[in-house]
N, C-alpha and C positions, 0 to 999 in steps of 0.2 A: 737439799744440796745434791743428793744422789739422783733425784729426778732430773735436775739440770744437766748432770753429767750424762745421764741416759739419753736425754734429748740431743745433747751435743754429739754424743757418739753416733746416734742414728743419722743425724745430719751429715756427719763426716762420712758415714758409710754410703749415704745417698750420693754425695759429691764424688766419692771414690768410684762408685758404680757408674756414675755418669761419665767420668773421665775414661773409664775402661770400656764402656759400652761402644759397640760398633753401629754405625748408622748408614743406611742406603738412601740415596736421593734419586728419584726418577723424574726426568724432564721430558715431557711430551712436547715436541717442537711443532709449531705452526708458523705460517708466514707472518712475521712481525710480532708474534707473541708466543709465550710458552706457558704450560701448566705444570706446576711442580708439587711433588709430594715427598715427605720425609718419613721413613719408618726406621725402627730399631731392628736389629737382626732377629729379635724375638717376635716381630710382627706388630709391635705397638706403634700406633700412629702418633708420631711426634708433631707433625704439621699436616693438617688436612690440606687437600689440593688447593692451591691458590694460583692466580694468573699474574704474569708480569708482561709488560710490553718490552720490546727490544730497544730500550732507550736508557738514558742515564738514570732516570727515576726508577725504572723497573729493575735495573741491575743493582742499584743502591738498596732497594727493598729486599732483593734476594740476598745480598751480602749481610744485611741485618739479621735475616732469618738464620743464615749459616753460621754467624758469629757465635751463636749459642753453643755450638758443638766444636770441640778441638779439631783442627784440620786433619790431624793424623788418624782420627777416628771416623772420618766420613769418606765415602766413595760415591761418585756421581755417574749415573748411566744415562745416556741419551741415544736416540736412534739417529744414525747417519742419514741425513735427508738432503742430499745435494748441496745447497748453499744456505738453506734457512737456518741451520744449526750453528753456522760459523760465528755470528755475533756473540752468542751465549758461550760457545766453546772458547773463543779468544779471551773473553772476560774472565772466565773461571781459570784458565791456564795462567793468565796474568796474575791472578790472586793466589796461584800455586796450589790449587785444589787438584785432587786425584780425579781425573775425568776420563771416561771411556766412551768412545763412539762405537756403538755396537752395530753389527750387521743387521740390516733391516729385516732379512728373512728370519734370523734367529729370534728377533723381537716379535715378529708376527706370529711365529709358532708358539712363543710363550704366551702371547695375548689370547691365542685361540684355544688354550687348554681347557677352559671351562665349557661345560655342556650348554649353558645359557649364554648366548652371544649378546654382549652389551658393548657398544662402541661410543664412548664419550671421552673427551680430553681428560676429565678428572679420573675416570676409571683407568685410562691408559697410563696416566702418571703414577697411580698407585701400583699398577701391574709392573711398571718399569722399576719402581722403588723395591717392590717385592723381588723382582729378578735380581736386582743389585744385592739385596740381603742374602738371597739364596746362594749367590755365587761370590759372596764378599771375598773369600779367601782365594778364589780362582782368578778373579779379575786381575789383569795385568795392564798397567798403563803403557801404551806404546811410546817408543822413543820419540822425542821431538824431532821431526824430520828437518834435515838441513834446509835452509832457506832457498838454496839453489833448486832443490827438487820441488819446493812449493811454487817458486816462480815459473819453473818449466811446466808444471802441471797447469797452472793458471793460463799461461800463454798457449799451451796445447789446446785447451778447451776453446779459447777464443779463436784459434786458428781453424779448428774444425767448424765452428759456427760461421766464420767468414767464408770458408770453402763451400758450405751449404748455400749461403747467400749468393756466392759467385756462380755456382752451378745453375741456380734459378735465373740469374741475370744473363748467363750465356744462352740459356734456352730462349729467354725473351728476346735477346739480341739476334739470335739465329732466325726467329720468326719474323722479326722486323726486317731483317735483310731479305728474306724470301718475298716480302711485299715490296720493299723499295728498290732493292738491288739484287735480284735473284742470282745466286751463285757466289756472292761476295764472301759469305761466311766460310765457304769451303776452301777459300784461298788462304785462310788464316790457320796458324798452328802455334804451338807454345813459344816458338822463337820470334815470331813476328806479330803476335797478338796485340801488343801495346801500340806498335806502329800502325797496324791495320785499323785500330779503333780511332787513333788520332786522324788518320786519313778520312775515315768514314764521317767524322764530325763535319768536314767541309764538303767531301764528295760522296754524299749519301745517295745520290741518284745518277743513273747513267747519263742523263741529259747534261748534268753539270760537268762531268768528266769530258764529254765530247765537245764542249764549248772551247776546249783548249787543244792545241796541236799535241801530238804524242810526245815530241821532244821537249816541249815546254812543260807538259804534265810530269814527265819523268824527272826533269831537272828540279822541279818544285818538290817532288816527293823525296829526292835524294837530299836536298837541303834540310827537310823536316827530319829525315832519318838520322842525319848527322847530329842534330840538336839533342835527340834522345838516345844516342849511342847505338843505333841500328843501321849504320852505314852500309854494311855488307848486304843486308836483306832488302834495302831500300829500292835499288834499281830493279831487281827481279820482281818484287811485289808490284811496283809501278807498271811494269810491262804487262803483267798478268791482269791487273785491274783495267788497264786501257783496252786490252784485247777483249775482256769480258764485257765492258761497256758497249763495244761495237756489236756484240752478239746477243746480249740479253735484252729482255723486254720487261720493264717495270709494270706492276699492276696497280700502282698508285701515282697520282700526279705529283710533280715537284711543286709543293706549296709550303706555306708557313708551318702547317701542322706536321708535315713530314720532317721539316727541319728541326722543329721543337723536339719531337720524339727521338730523332737520330742523335741529336746532341746530348739530351738527358740520358738516354740509354747507354751511350758510349762513355759518358762521364762517370756514371755509377759503376760500370764494369771496370774502368781504369782505376778508380779509387779502390775497389775491392781487390784487384790484382796487386796494387801497390801495398795495401794493408797486409795481405797474406805474405807478400815477399818480405816486408819489414819484420813481421812477427817471426817468420821462420829463420831470418837472419839473426835476430836477437836470441832465439832459442839455441841456435848453433854456437853463438858466442858463449852463452851460459854453460851449455853442455861440455864445451871444451875445457872448462875449469874442473870437471870431474875426472877422477883417475880412470874410470872405465871407458871414457869416450873413445880413445884410440883403439881399444880392443873391440868395442862394438862396431866401430866404423869399418873394421876389417872383415866383419861377418858378411856373408853373401846377402845381397838385397838391401843392405843398409847404406844408402847414400847420405848426402848432407842433410836432406829433409827428414828422412825416416830415422836416422840415428838419434837425433835430438828428440823426436816424437816418441820413440819406443822407450827411451830413458825416462822421459817425462811421465809416461803412463805406468811404468813399473816402479819407478822411484828407487829408494834405497834397498838394494837386494838383501842387505843384512837383516831386514825384518822378516824374511821368509826362511823357514827352517830347512827347506829343501826345494828342488825344482818342481815337485808336485804341488807345492803350495802356490807357486806362481801360476801354474796351469789352472788350479782351482780358482785363484783370484781373477783369472781371465774368463772364467765360466766355461772352460773347455774340458772339464772333467766329465766323464761318462760313468755315472754311478750304476752298479749292477742292480737289477730288480728281479728277484726270483722268489717263487713261492711254490713249494711242492715240485711238481713236474713242469710247472710253467716258468719260462724264462723269457723276459721281454727283450726286444731289440734295444740296444743301448744308444742313447743320443746325448750330445753334450748338454750340460745343465743350463747354460746361458745365465747362471746366477752369479754374475761377476761383473768385472769392469768392461762394459761394452766398447769403450773407447780403445782399450787395449786390444780387444778382439779385432776391431776395425783396422787399427794401425798394423797389427801383426798380419792380418790377412793381406794388406797392401804389400807388405814385405815378401810374403810367400808368393804372391802373384808376380812380383818383380823377379824373384828367384826362378820361378817356373818359366817365365817368358824369355829369360836370358839364357842363350845357348852358347855364349862366348867361352865360358869356363864351367866345367863340371864340378859339382860339390856334393857333399853328403846329403844335404837337404833335397836338392833337385833330383838326385838319383833315387832317394827314398820316395818322393812324390810320384815319379815315373813308375817305380816298382809297384806302388799301391794301385796306380791306374791299370798297369798290366795284369794285376790280379783281379780286375773287374770292378774295382771301387769307383763310384761316381767321382768326377773331377773335383767337385767341391769337398767331398769327404776326404779325398787324397790330400787336398791342400790343408784341411784342418789337421790331418795327421802330421803333415809337414810343419805346421805351425807349432804343434806340440813338441816336435823334435827341435825346432828352432829355439823355443823357450828353455828347453833343457840345456842346449848348448850355451845359450845366453847366460844362464845361471852358473854353469861350470866355468865359463871364461871370466866372468866378473869375480867369482869367488877366488879363483886362482890369482887374479891380479891383486885383489885386496889382501890376500895372504902374503903375497910377495912384498907388499909395502907395510905389512903388519898393522892393518886397520880392520881385520875381520873380527 
């Protein structure tokens, strides 16, 4: 009887120990699959590394493995990998697990600690689990970001992708114009680009333009301009195109191949322009729902497009403890490097959100080029240039100042409405 009691007591102690034990889960993310390992904070391997696919069966298998441990005793760490980690992250958050997306650089430094360099998915998952256990009490689950910020970020990345495509298409269209209708592309600008592309689909060659009388051609273009809402620029552009057709010489004959390429190139560029216009319009609508929109829109350099884009890349300011954190997040921090008498020149780290740097740099360029109204940031940039700093360095310094002002403005607004 005493032996049974002793066995029962030992069993209860093991159960109690298991319920109190803390566990770390490391997930090494790959495209379409993940490798997972589970350790206790004492370093015991609870589950050897196993693979799952990013599908229902894979996630069900993962859930079965995690069910053995109470949710409050487990923390999960994965490396933030662009988009590959999102299916796993969404699944675990839906199941209410404690999940941390860790900075890729921090994880890399942890993985490279050993003298012997070994790189496999299984080893990496164990190292991630080890990192989780070592930092179990330090890990903090980030606040679930408001859906508006998620939507803005998603749209912002697609906008930048489309802009990249659009730039390539403009280069291609410009080259095509140089062959079929030299000088045509130079007549176009941001205000008449869509109209110019529509005209080019039909009048892609000087010979086609000159088959019509000037008055007849101008009238036809004015009618087309009215249809797409460019009535004001229609007449002026038509006159310029007709004058150019009389002077220029095409280097390629007017045939079916010229027509095919002219129509397809113009159509692709029109679609790209409409897509980016639609995306930025939707971003502006979303951003207007946020309390900081009006304050950011008042900042120098922030027009309709850039206001929504900078908000999208920074997200919820409350997740940053100070303005310096945003600067580090953008990869604009210049860490000192000194040893003995040697002190290296400082450069920005670029270990941060490159999209935020790109958007911020566009804002600073807009501020610098605008001389209509003086402001602190423009004056600061000019001061740095007068001190002998290269123009790009001066702009980066201006961007640092802009981000500090951004943080202060938004923090003040949030405190006014008691949501800080």
